[in-house]
N, C-alpha and C positions, 0 to 999 in steps of 0.2 A: 747683969752687966756690971763689970768692975772697971773702975777708972784708975789708971796708973799715972802718977805724976813724975815727970823727969824735969827738974828745974821748973821753968814756968810753962812748959809744954805738957799737954794732956793727951794721952792715948787711951781710947776706949777699948777695953778688952771684951769681946763678945764670944759667945759660945758658937760652935759650928751651926747649931740649930737656929740661932738668932741671925747668923750670916745667911743661911739658906732662906730664911723668911724674907730678909731684906732683898736678896737676889731675885726672889719670886714676886715681890710686891712693889719694889721701887725701881722704875726703869733706869735711873741713873746709877744704881749700885753695880759694881764690878768686882770680880774676884781676881787678885793677882797672886799667883803661886810663885814664891821666891826661892823654891828649892833648886837643885841642880838638874841638868839634863839627865844624869844617871838616875836620879830619884824619880823624875817624871816617867822615864822609860821603864824602869824595873819595879818601882813600887806602885805607880799609878797616879792618876789625876782625878780631882773631883769632876763629876760628869754634870755639866750644866745644861745638857740638851733640853731638859724639861722646862728650863727658864727662857729658852730662846737666846741664851748668851753663851759665850765661850770663856774658858779660863784664859787669863793672860799670863803665860809663863815668862817671867822675867827674873832671872837669878839675882839674888842679893850678893852672893859670893861664889867663887869658883870652887872646884873640888879641893884645891890647895888651901882654901880658907881665906884667900885674898878677896877683899871687897871688889865688887863690880864698879869700876870707875864711871861707867856709862849708865848706871841704874836710873837716875832721874831723867836723863835724856831718853832712855828706852820707855819710861812711863809716858812721857809726852809723845813719843813716836807711836805708841799704841793708841793714841787718841785721848788719853786722860788729861784732864785740865785741873787747875786748882779747885774748881767747883765740883769735880767728880766725887762720888762716894766710893771709896776704895777699901775693900776688905783684903787684908794681907794674910796669907797662910803659908806655913812651912811645915816641917815634920812635927814639931812639938809646941811652937808658939814663940820661941826665942828669936830666931832670925827674922820672923815676920814682925816682931815688935821692933827690932832694930830698923827694918825696912820702913815701917810706918813712921818711926821717928825721923828718918832721913827725908821721907816724903813731906812730913809736916814742916821740917826745917826748910824745905825747898818751896814752901808755899801752898802745898795741898792741904786744905782745911778740914776735909771730911774723911779722916782715915781711921781704920779700925783694925785691931789685931785679933785674929781668930785664935782664941785660947785653946790649948790642947792640940792645935794644928791638924794635920792630916792623919797622923798616926798616934799622937799622944805619947805619954811616958810608957816605958816597958812594964809589963805585969810581973808577977812573982817568978815567972819562968823566963823572963827576958824578952818576951814577945811584945811588939807594939801593935796597936790597932784594936786592943780589947778593953782598955781601961777608960780612955777618953779620946776625944778627937773626932774628926769627920767620919772616919770608918767605924769607930765604936758607936757613934750615934746612928749608924745605919743610913747615912745619907748616900746619894748616888755617887759612884766612882767607877772608873774603868782602868784597865791595865792594857798596855800595848801588846 
């Protein structure tokens, strides 16, 4: 686990495997996928069926790149509280880090960024999902 400091706020960076373990062993752990509707539909989603939980799809930003002004409100509407353990995931770990920072600044105290995200960085052929991330670690996922 790597810890990133932004000002006085700390965000824990966890691997997809560490997140999977938390989701399987800690009842309060939840996974929030902050990608867009198009990514969920065409690229896929982590499959948490084996944990008895569901991914909470809450976009951090629109396809246009504009931030979701209702992000924190949607976290709360999904049943998350400041005491919830929240693992944020995106494609590569950048948007999810920003989302974790926003949640932390809104009072959520147990937030984690899934480093490498769902697909990770592109490989030497420009393909994602083979170098790092949820898919590369062989964790369960599904596609619509």
